[in-house]
C-alpha positions as CSV (number, residue, x, y, z in Angstrom):
1,X,108.1,-39.3,-101.3
2,X,109.8,-42.6,-100.6
3,X,109.6,-42.5,-96.8
4,X,108.3,-45.5,-94.9
5,X,105.8,-43.7,-92.6
6,X,104.1,-41.4,-95.1
7,X,103.0,-37.8,-94.7
8,X,101.5,-35.8,-91.8
9,X,99.8,-32.6,-92.7
10,X,99.7,-29.7,-90.2
11,X,97.2,-27.0,-89.8
12,X,96.9,-24.4,-87.0
13,X,96.7,-20.6,-86.9
14,X,97.8,-20.7,-83.2
15,X,100.8,-23.1,-83.2
16,X,104.2,-22.8,-84.7
17,X,104.7,-25.2,-87.5
18,X,108.5,-25.4,-87.4
19,X,108.6,-26.1,-83.7
20,X,106.1,-29.0,-84.1
21,X,107.9,-30.3,-87.2
22,X,111.2,-30.5,-85.4
23,X,109.7,-32.1,-82.4
24,X,107.9,-34.8,-84.5
25,X,110.9,-35.5,-86.7
26,X,113.1,-35.9,-83.7
27,X,110.8,-38.8,-82.7
28,X,110.1,-40.1,-86.2
29,X,112.8,-39.2,-88.8
30,X,111.0,-41.1,-91.5
31,X,107.8,-39.1,-91.2
32,X,107.3,-36.4,-93.8
33,X,105.8,-33.3,-92.0
34,X,104.2,-30.8,-94.3
35,X,102.3,-27.6,-93.7
36,X,98.7,-27.7,-95.2
37,X,99.6,-24.8,-97.5
38,X,102.5,-26.8,-99.1
39,X,100.8,-30.2,-99.6
40,X,101.2,-31.3,-103.2
41,X,99.4,-34.7,-103.3
42,X,96.5,-35.1,-100.9
43,X,96.4,-38.8,-101.5
44,X,99.8,-39.1,-99.9
45,X,98.5,-37.8,-96.6
46,X,98.1,-40.5,-93.9
47,X,98.0,-38.3,-90.7
48,X,96.6,-34.9,-90.0
49,X,97.4,-32.7,-87.0
50,X,95.1,-29.8,-86.7
51,X,93.5,-27.1,-84.7
52,X,90.3,-25.6,-86.2
53,X,91.1,-26.3,-89.8
54,X,88.8,-24.7,-92.5
55,X,85.6,-26.4,-93.5
56,X,86.2,-29.2,-96.0
57,X,89.8,-29.7,-94.9
58,X,89.6,-33.5,-94.5
59,X,87.4,-34.1,-97.5
60,X,90.2,-34.5,-100.1
61,X,92.3,-37.0,-98.1
62,X,91.3,-40.5,-99.2
63,X,94.2,-42.3,-97.4
64,X,93.9,-40.5,-94.0
65,X,94.4,-42.9,-91.1
66,X,94.6,-40.7,-88.0
67,X,93.6,-37.2,-86.9
68,X,95.4,-35.6,-84.0
69,X,93.6,-32.7,-82.3
70,X,96.0,-30.0,-81.3
71,X,94.6,-29.5,-77.8
72,X,92.5,-31.2,-75.1
73,X,89.0,-29.9,-76.2
74,X,87.7,-31.7,-79.3
75,X,84.3,-29.9,-79.5
76,X,85.1,-27.9,-82.7
77,X,86.3,-31.1,-84.4
78,X,83.5,-33.5,-83.7
79,X,80.9,-30.9,-84.8
80,X,82.3,-30.9,-88.4
81,X,80.6,-32.4,-91.5
82,X,83.8,-33.3,-93.4
83,X,85.2,-35.9,-91.0
84,X,85.8,-39.4,-92.6
85,X,83.6,-41.7,-90.4
86,X,86.1,-44.4,-89.7
87,X,89.3,-42.4,-89.1
88,X,90.2,-42.3,-85.4
89,X,90.5,-38.9,-83.7
90,X,92.9,-38.6,-80.8
91,X,93.5,-35.8,-78.3
92,X,96.8,-34.8,-76.8
93,X,96.9,-35.9,-73.1
94,X,100.4,-34.6,-72.3
95,X,101.2,-34.6,-68.6
96,X,102.7,-31.1,-69.1
97,X,99.3,-29.8,-70.2
98,X,97.7,-31.2,-67.0
99,X,100.5,-29.5,-65.0
100,X,100.1,-26.2,-66.8
101,X,96.3,-26.3,-66.4
102,X,96.6,-27.2,-62.7
103,X,99.0,-24.3,-62.1
104,X,96.6,-21.9,-63.7
105,X,93.6,-23.2,-61.7
106,X,95.7,-23.1,-58.5
107,X,96.7,-19.5,-59.2
108,X,93.1,-18.5,-59.8
109,X,91.7,-20.3,-56.8
110,X,94.5,-18.9,-54.5
111,X,93.9,-15.4,-55.9
112,X,90.2,-15.5,-55.0
113,X,90.7,-17.3,-51.7
114,X,93.2,-14.7,-50.5
115,X,91.0,-11.8,-51.7
116,X,93.7,-10.6,-54.1
117,X,91.2,-8.7,-56.3
118,X,90.1,-6.7,-53.3
119,X,93.7,-5.7,-52.5
120,X,94.4,-4.9,-56.1
121,X,91.6,-2.4,-56.1
122,X,92.8,-1.0,-52.7
123,X,96.3,-0.5,-54.2
124,X,94.9,1.5,-57.1
125,X,93.3,3.8,-54.5
126,X,96.4,4.0,-52.4
127,X,94.4,2.5,-49.5
128,X,96.0,0.2,-46.8
129,X,92.9,-1.9,-46.2
130,X,93.4,-5.0,-44.1
131,X,91.2,-8.1,-44.5
132,X,92.1,-11.1,-42.3
133,X,93.1,-14.2,-44.3
134,X,91.0,-17.3,-43.9
135,X,92.5,-20.7,-43.4
136,X,92.5,-22.8,-46.6
137,X,90.1,-25.4,-45.1
138,X,87.5,-22.6,-44.5
139,X,87.2,-22.2,-48.3
140,X,85.4,-24.7,-50.5
141,X,86.5,-25.1,-54.1
142,X,84.4,-27.1,-56.6
143,X,86.0,-28.5,-59.7
144,X,83.3,-29.3,-62.4
145,X,84.7,-31.8,-64.9
146,X,87.1,-34.5,-63.7
147,X,88.8,-35.6,-66.9
148,X,92.6,-35.7,-66.9
149,X,93.0,-31.9,-66.6
150,X,90.2,-31.5,-64.0
151,X,91.3,-34.5,-61.9
152,X,94.9,-33.1,-61.7
153,X,93.6,-29.6,-60.8
154,X,91.3,-31.0,-58.1
155,X,94.1,-33.0,-56.6
156,X,96.3,-29.9,-56.5
157,X,93.7,-27.9,-54.7
158,X,93.1,-30.4,-52.0
159,X,96.9,-30.7,-51.6
160,X,96.8,-27.0,-50.7
161,X,94.3,-27.7,-48.0
162,X,91.2,-26.4,-49.6
163,X,87.9,-28.3,-48.9
164,X,87.7,-29.6,-52.5
165,X,84.6,-31.0,-54.2
166,X,84.5,-32.6,-57.6
167,X,81.6,-33.1,-60.0
168,X,81.4,-35.1,-63.2
169,X,78.8,-36.8,-65.4
170,X,80.0,-40.3,-64.5
171,X,81.4,-41.3,-61.1
172,X,85.1,-40.6,-60.4
173,X,87.4,-41.1,-57.3
174,X,90.2,-38.7,-56.4
175,X,92.0,-39.0,-53.1
176,X,91.1,-36.2,-50.7
177,X,88.3,-34.9,-53.0
178,X,84.6,-35.4,-52.3
179,X,83.4,-36.5,-55.7
180,X,79.8,-36.2,-56.9
181,X,78.3,-37.3,-60.3
182,X,75.1,-36.9,-62.3
183,X,73.0,-33.9,-63.1
184,X,70.8,-34.4,-60.0
185,X,73.8,-33.5,-57.7
186,X,75.2,-30.5,-59.6
187,X,73.1,-27.8,-57.9
188,X,73.9,-29.1,-54.4
189,X,77.6,-28.9,-55.3
190,X,77.3,-25.4,-56.6
191,X,75.5,-24.3,-53.4
192,X,78.4,-25.4,-51.2
193,X,81.2,-23.8,-53.2
194,X,83.0,-20.5,-52.4
195,X,84.9,-20.9,-55.7
196,X,83.6,-22.7,-58.7
197,X,86.1,-24.0,-61.4
198,X,84.6,-25.0,-64.7
199,X,86.5,-27.7,-66.5
200,X,83.8,-29.6,-68.4
201,X,84.1,-30.6,-72.1
202,X,81.7,-28.8,-74.5
203,X,79.1,-31.3,-75.7
204,X,75.4,-31.0,-76.7
205,X,74.6,-31.8,-73.0
206,X,76.9,-29.2,-71.5
207,X,76.2,-26.3,-74.0
208,X,74.7,-23.4,-72.0
209,X,74.6,-25.6,-68.9
210,X,75.4,-22.5,-66.9
211,X,72.4,-20.4,-67.8
212,X,71.1,-17.7,-65.5
213,X,69.1,-20.0,-63.3
214,X,72.1,-22.3,-62.7
215,X,74.5,-19.4,-62.1
216,X,72.0,-18.1,-59.5
217,X,72.6,-21.3,-57.6
218,X,76.1,-20.1,-56.7
219,X,76.5,-18.8,-53.2
220,X,76.1,-15.0,-53.1
221,X,79.6,-13.5,-53.5
222,X,81.2,-16.8,-54.8
223,X,84.1,-16.7,-57.3
224,X,83.7,-18.2,-60.8
225,X,86.6,-19.6,-62.8
226,X,86.2,-20.8,-66.4
227,X,89.1,-22.6,-68.1
228,X,86.9,-24.9,-70.2
229,X,84.8,-23.3,-73.0
230,X,82.8,-20.1,-73.3
231,X,79.8,-21.8,-74.8
232,X,79.2,-23.6,-71.5
233,X,78.0,-20.3,-69.9
234,X,75.4,-17.7,-70.7
235,X,77.9,-14.8,-70.8
236,X,75.2,-12.1,-70.6
237,X,73.8,-13.7,-67.5
238,X,77.3,-14.1,-66.0
239,X,78.0,-10.4,-66.7
240,X,74.7,-9.3,-65.1
241,X,75.4,-11.4,-62.0
242,X,78.9,-10.0,-61.7
243,X,77.5,-6.5,-62.0
244,X,74.9,-7.2,-59.3
245,X,77.5,-8.8,-57.0
246,X,75.7,-12.1,-56.8
247,X,78.9,-13.5,-58.3
248,X,81.7,-11.8,-56.4
249,X,84.6,-12.1,-58.8
250,X,85.7,-14.1,-61.8
251,X,88.8,-15.4,-63.7
252,X,87.9,-16.1,-67.3
253,X,90.1,-17.7,-69.9
254,X,87.4,-18.6,-72.4
255,X,84.5,-16.7,-73.9
256,X,81.4,-17.0,-76.2
257,X,83.4,-15.1,-78.8
258,X,87.2,-15.2,-79.0
259,X,88.9,-12.8,-79.2
260,X,86.6,-11.1,-76.6
261,X,85.4,-7.9,-78.4
262,X,87.1,-4.7,-77.1
263,X,83.7,-3.2,-76.2
264,X,82.6,-6.1,-74.0
265,X,81.7,-4.9,-70.4
266,X,83.8,-7.7,-68.8
267,X,87.0,-5.9,-69.8
268,X,86.2,-3.0,-67.5
269,X,85.2,-4.9,-64.4
270,X,87.8,-4.5,-61.6
271,X,87.0,-7.9,-60.0
272,X,87.3,-9.8,-63.3
273,X,90.6,-11.2,-64.6
274,X,90.7,-11.9,-68.3
275,X,93.3,-14.1,-70.1
276,X,93.3,-15.0,-73.8
277,X,92.6,-18.8,-73.8
278,X,96.0,-19.9,-72.6
279,X,95.4,-21.8,-69.3
280,X,96.8,-24.9,-71.0
281,X,98.4,-25.4,-74.4
282,X,100.1,-28.4,-76.0
283,X,103.9,-28.3,-75.6
284,X,105.5,-29.8,-78.8
285,X,108.6,-31.2,-77.1
286,X,106.7,-33.3,-74.6
287,X,103.6,-34.0,-76.7
288,X,105.5,-35.3,-79.7
289,X,106.4,-38.6,-78.0
290,X,102.8,-39.5,-77.5
291,X,101.8,-38.5,-81.0
292,X,104.8,-40.4,-82.5
293,X,103.7,-43.5,-80.5
294,X,100.2,-43.2,-81.9
295,X,101.5,-42.8,-85.5
296,X,103.6,-46.0,-85.1
297,X,100.5,-47.9,-83.7
298,X,98.3,-46.8,-86.6
299,X,101.1,-47.6,-89.1
300,X,101.3,-51.1,-87.7
301,X,97.5,-51.5,-88.0
302,X,96.8,-51.1,-84.3
303,X,94.2,-48.7,-82.7
304,X,95.6,-45.5,-81.3
305,X,95.6,-44.5,-77.6
306,X,93.5,-41.5,-76.3
307,X,90.9,-42.0,-79.0
308,X,87.9,-39.8,-78.5
309,X,84.3,-41.2,-78.5
310,X,82.6,-39.1,-81.2
311,X,79.1,-39.9,-79.9
312,X,79.9,-38.5,-76.5
313,X,82.0,-35.6,-77.9
314,X,85.0,-36.2,-75.6
């Protein structure tokens, strides 16, 4: 091997290995970057960069010093049994990911605020049906989850003139956004919102947080946007409330099962937009700088940035 930084092993079914390898080696020429299928000596692996690797993946790596999660959500990783207890896990917090996510959220909120699903259905019927647009400040958007991605999205919505509410587990402050925190305030926030945007991490506390009772707290006719995780929501209850009209429309990027089965009733709903879990993805060229900096920190015996708290799950 003979290189000074050691070896990084890569695993993902979703991301292109060669693109990541070139991006990382442009930052760290001395780093050996190897696909998991081509690793010869697991004891040489110092760093792992992975998205949903198979069970037992980390068990055979005695010299592992850093795990980089390929994405913002770490729920699939912290639930595993094969994680070495002392190896730090970091998430990618690339500003480009925040921008990409904020763009998707802004698109979804504007689409609902401007009644675009209604006009799409009218177009299919060949019907010129006028609905008078509302001013942005007559629409209340609530962003639930104010981490880096959520805070950026909430800021973008208030910049567009929407009355913007934010909710998180612990208190946050965002200019122009009315921020609430703690479980006791969640239902009140939901009851005020015309458009609800779900951006919470998936943890044992948030799993199935949006069961039928909580979804019924939404205003009748409200729009629902989920760019977080499917397991936050009781999908059967969401489907039933969309069918009854209690929830007026939805933009869904995440689901209980992915891919969403072809037979799922959500596919056929004219007021539901479905995208295949792509609201925000890590961009190799911009993320590689941050990953390289963390590898150098760990190689020098320092703690990495953006380390996740395993006990909290984010």
